[in-house]
N, C-alpha and C positions, 0 to 999 in steps of 0.2 A: 503491497500501500503508501501511497506517496506520502511525504512527512508535511508538505503542506495540508496547511488547517483551512478545512471547505468551508465556504463562507456562502451567504445568501446571493441565488446565481449562480454559482457553478449545479451542475449535473447531479443526480444520485448517482453514486457506484451502485452497480449490479450486485447483486445478491451474493455471499458468500460460497462458494463451492461446497457439494455434499460433504457434510462432515466437517469443515471450516468451522472456528470459532472465531469470531469477529469480534469487538472490542470496537465501539465509538469513545473516541476518550478527545481529552486534550489535555497536550500537556503538563501546565498548572493548576489544571484543578486537582485540589484535596480529597475532591470523590471520588474521580478515576485514579487517583493515585491510591487508593485502599487496593482497587480491585486488580490492576496492575501488581501489588506487592502479593496479593493472593495467589494471582495466576505464577508470577516468579514462584514464589516459594515453592509452589504445589506442583511446578514443572510444565504446564500447561499450552502447549502451542496454540497460539494464535496469529489472528491477522490483525493490524489495527488503521481506523479510519480515523483520523484526527479532524473535527470539524471546531469551528471558531462558534466559542460560547455568547460574542461578545456580539455578532454577527453572523448569527443562524443560521443556517439553508434550510429553506421554505419545505424543504419535506424530511425534515428529523421529526417533526412531531406525527410525520407519518410512519414514521419508525416505532418512536415511543410517543407517547399520547402529552407526554407533561414536557417531551423535547431539552433533558440536561442530561449530560454524560454523569454513571457510564451506562453502558449498552451492549447487553450481550445479545449476538442474533447466532444462530446456527438452527439449520435444517426449519427455518421456518418459524423458528422457536424463539421469541425478545424477551426477555429481563431489563429489565430497568430499577435504578436508585444501586447507591451502593451495597449496601447493609444487602437485600436482596439480593444482587450480581455475586456479594460474597457468600453466601448461606447454598445460595445453588453450586456454585461451584463448588462447595464442598460435600454437596452431596451427592453430584454428576458424578466429580471424582474423588473417590472417597480413599482414594491411598494417600499416604499421611494426613489425616485426619486434624484440622487446625479450632475447631469447635472443642471445648468439652462435650460429652458425655452425660455426665451429671447433671438433670434437669434444672436445680438451683443455681447449677453454673454458667446452666447457656441462659437465664435470667436474669445474675450476673452482669453476664455480657450486654444486659440490651439499656441495662441500667447504668454500666461504669461510660458507655459508648454515647448516652445519656448525657452526662458530666462531663465529658470529651467535651459536648456538644457547645457549652460554654464559652467555649475557649475558642473554636470555632467560631461562634457569634462575632467574638468579640475581634477577631483577626480581621474579618471581614467590613465589620461596621472600620475598624482606623486603617486597613490599608488600600480599601477597595471603595471607600464612602465618607472616609475622613471624618469620623467621627469619634475623636480623639476620646472624651472623656470615660463616654456610655462606654465604648469599646474596652481600656485600658479596664476598666473594672468588671468589667465578664470575663476578661482573662486571666484576671487574679483571684479571683474567686473561682473560676474553675482548676487554675492549676493549684489552688489550694487543697481545693476535694482531691483531684487524682492525687494527689502525693502523702494524703489522709487514705486513700482507699489501698494504695500500692502497699503488699505485705511480702510477697515476696519479690526474686528477682525479674518476675516479669507479671504484668497485669493478669497472664494464661497462666501463671503458675512459675515452674521451675523453670521454662521452655517458652521459647516464644511461640505464641499462636495468636490464634484469628482477633483476638480483641487489640493485641496491639497494633495490629496491622491497621487495623480501622482507627485508632488512636493517632499513630504516629504521624501520619502527615500534617496534620495540626501543628502538633509540637515539632517537626523540621521546620518552617516556615517562622516561629518566632523569634530566630536569630538572626532575622532577614528583616522583621518588622521592626527589631530593636536598632537597627542601622538606621532606618529610617523616620523612626521614631522615636527618641529617647525616655519617653515616659512613659511607653511600654513595655520599659525593660522592668517586669514583674518577678520576673525568675531570679530567684535567689538560692545560688549555690551549698548555703547554708541552712536554709530554710527548706529549700527542695532536696535536700540532700539525695533522698530515695529516687526519684524524677531523676537527677543530676545522673546517678548512678545506671537507671533506665536505660537514660537515652545515651549513657556512651556504650552499653552494651548492643541498642539496636544499632547504632553503626557500624558494628560487625556484622551486623546479620548479612546472607547474602543476597538473600531479595530487595534490603534497602540497600544496601547501596548500588544494585543494579536499577534502582528505579528513581535514585534522590537526587537533587538536584543541590548545589552550595549557594551556602546563605545568603552569597556575591549577585547569584544569577537569579533568586528570588526578588531580590531587593529590587533588583533592573526590571524585574516583570510589574512588579508592583508597583513603583517610580514611575514606569509609560504608562501600565491603564490608568494610573491616576489622572495623568496629563490627558489621556483623552484615545490614548494609540489601541487600536482597536486592533492590530497589527501583532500586537505585542507577543501572544501565544506563537507566533512562527519567527519572530527576526530575535527572540531573546531562548527560545529551543536552539534552532540553528546556530547561535555561537557559541555552543556546548552542548556537547555532545556526551559528556559526564553525566550519568542519571539515567540519560533516555536514549538507550542501545534501540529501540523497539520505533525509531522512526521513520523507518523504509523498509521494514521488512518484518518478514512473518518469526514468530521465536517458540525458542522450545525447548 
């Protein structure tokens, strides 16, 4: 698939071939990154169609009614929304399960993801809407909740799992946010010692290494987006190959 993010006016690509799993993505979407992490962790072959989420192709709503990434498509079956996509992948490709088996632990995964949603909401407010004060409050509250919740090496237990991959994308972006807006520096290595150690462990994970962008690249993307550059997903992704190896080819 092409590295170029498709925009309004671009034709819809033909359906994926028989048995081919397609991911509709955007390089800098934290929600799409959740699903890329799971695909990488489970070593599932797939192809990528990048779409520009600020200048969406008209046909995207025909693929999925909410017209937002990630979207999975295979043999006429379409799954959308990041958590639904990830749960589907864990069930459809049961090797190396990432979700907990226990019913309570699976419910806890959902609850903790909601906690991380406060950080995500604050990130969007600060980075994309310039709503500094309210966004920083959300981030600080969410970080404190996650620090309190973390009691093992990973949120999923003694090894990285689905919950860690669902939380990681927003945490990856916080250093970039601090570069753009010093008031957003709410993470303290002392106050948030458990989260700091967790983040260091996550940086060593193979799937994270495959899917991450540097803080500098994230900061550049945020800055260009705030300035109204609708081509930022293309220009920033093309300026670095690190962290997004699937820009122009299928992976497995």
